[in-house]
C-alpha positions in Angstrom: 142.7 134.1 57.5 146.2 135.0 56.6 145.7 133.5 53.1 142.7 135.7 52.5 144.6 138.8 53.6 147.6 137.9 51.4 145.3 137.3 48.5 143.6 140.6 48.9 146.9 142.5 49.1 148.2 140.7 45.9 144.9 141.3 44.1 145.0 145.0 45.1 148.6 145.4 43.9 147.8 143.7 40.5 144.8 146.1 40.0 146.9 149.1 41.0 149.6 148.0 38.5 147.0 147.7 35.6 145.5 151.1 36.5 149.0 152.6 36.4 149.7 151.1 33.0 146.4 152.4 31.7 146.9 155.9 33.0 150.5 156.1 31.8 149.8 154.7 28.3 150.0 157.0 25.2 146.3 157.2 24.4 145.4 159.5 21.6 144.2 162.9 22.8 140.6 163.5 22.1 140.4 167.2 23.2 141.7 169.9 20.9 144.4 172.3 21.8 143.8 176.1 21.5 145.8 176.1 18.3 143.8 173.3 16.7 140.6 175.1 17.3 141.8 178.2 15.4 140.6 178.7 11.8 143.9 179.4 10.0 142.1 180.6 6.9 141.6 184.0 8.4 141.1 186.8 6.0 142.1 189.3 8.6 145.4 190.9 7.5 146.1 192.1 11.0 146.3 188.5 12.4 149.8 187.7 13.6 151.2 184.2 13.7 154.1 182.6 15.5 155.8 179.3 14.6 156.1 177.0 17.6 159.6 175.7 16.9 162.1 174.5 19.4 164.2 177.7 19.1 161.2 179.8 20.1 160.3 177.5 23.0 164.0 177.7 24.2 163.6 181.5 24.6 160.9 181.0 27.2 163.1 179.5 29.9 162.4 181.5 33.0 160.1 181.3 36.0 158.2 184.3 34.8 158.1 183.1 31.2 158.1 179.3 30.9 157.1 177.3 27.9 157.9 173.6 27.6 156.9 170.6 25.5 155.7 167.1 26.2 155.9 164.8 23.2 155.1 167.3 20.5 152.6 169.5 22.4 153.7 172.9 23.5 152.5 174.4 26.8 152.8 177.8 28.5 153.1 176.9 32.2 154.1 180.2 33.6 150.9 180.7 35.5 151.1 177.2 37.0 154.7 177.0 38.2 154.0 178.5 41.7 151.0 176.1 42.1 152.6 172.8 41.2 152.0 170.4 44.0 155.6 169.0 43.8 157.0 172.5 43.9 158.4 174.8 41.3 161.7 173.0 41.2 160.0 170.1 39.5 159.1 172.3 36.4 161.9 175.0 36.3 164.6 172.7 34.8 162.3 172.1 31.8 161.4 175.6 31.0 162.3 176.2 27.4 162.7 172.5 26.6 161.5 168.9 26.7 159.6 167.8 29.7 158.3 164.5 28.2 160.3 162.1 30.3 159.9 164.0 33.5 156.1 164.3 33.0 155.6 160.7 32.0 157.8 159.3 34.8 155.3 160.6 37.4 151.7 159.8 38.0 149.5 162.8 37.4 145.9 163.2 38.4 143.1 163.6 35.9 142.8 167.2 37.2 146.4 167.9 36.4 146.0 166.5 32.9 142.9 168.7 32.3 144.8 171.7 33.6 147.7 170.9 31.2 145.2 170.8 28.3 144.2 174.4 29.2 147.9 175.4 28.9 148.4 173.8 25.5 149.1 176.3 22.7 149.7 173.8 19.9 152.2 171.4 18.4 155.9 171.8 17.7 156.4 173.4 14.2 152.8 174.6 14.1 151.8 178.2 13.3 149.4 179.6 15.8 147.8 183.0 16.3 149.7 185.2 18.7 146.4 186.4 20.2 145.5 182.8 21.1 148.9 182.3 22.8 148.3 185.4 24.8 144.9 184.1 25.9 146.5 181.0 27.3 149.4 183.0 28.9 146.8 185.2 30.7 144.5 182.3 31.7 143.2 182.5 35.2 143.7 178.9 36.3 141.4 179.3 39.3 138.4 180.0 37.0 136.4 177.0 35.7 
């Protein structure tokens, strides 16, 4: 009986390890960010664009104005900081900077990853419409 229990525990640990590896791997993103969905060939002369460079991201480094990047994707996480399950102190040190290592060193649920996609405004060194950035900043995260 002990052998069966030990076998089941070892088998469960092996399965959990492979699930962890799968979830933490760098799979290509299949969903588009807000910025990728924008048609940049706009003929509207009133459209205003912003370049998502690291200098701009660094300016957004406060609890009430927090941008960060993971890999080369830029996120406006201001509306989420207070709701983070690990507490705001897990995000605040990365406002205005690189959160790649911190994000990837923890296991995040599928829901958290979907939420992060809603907060994505584009890629580093990409031009995006200011209006689209504002939409993400004002996103009501409680709505579907």
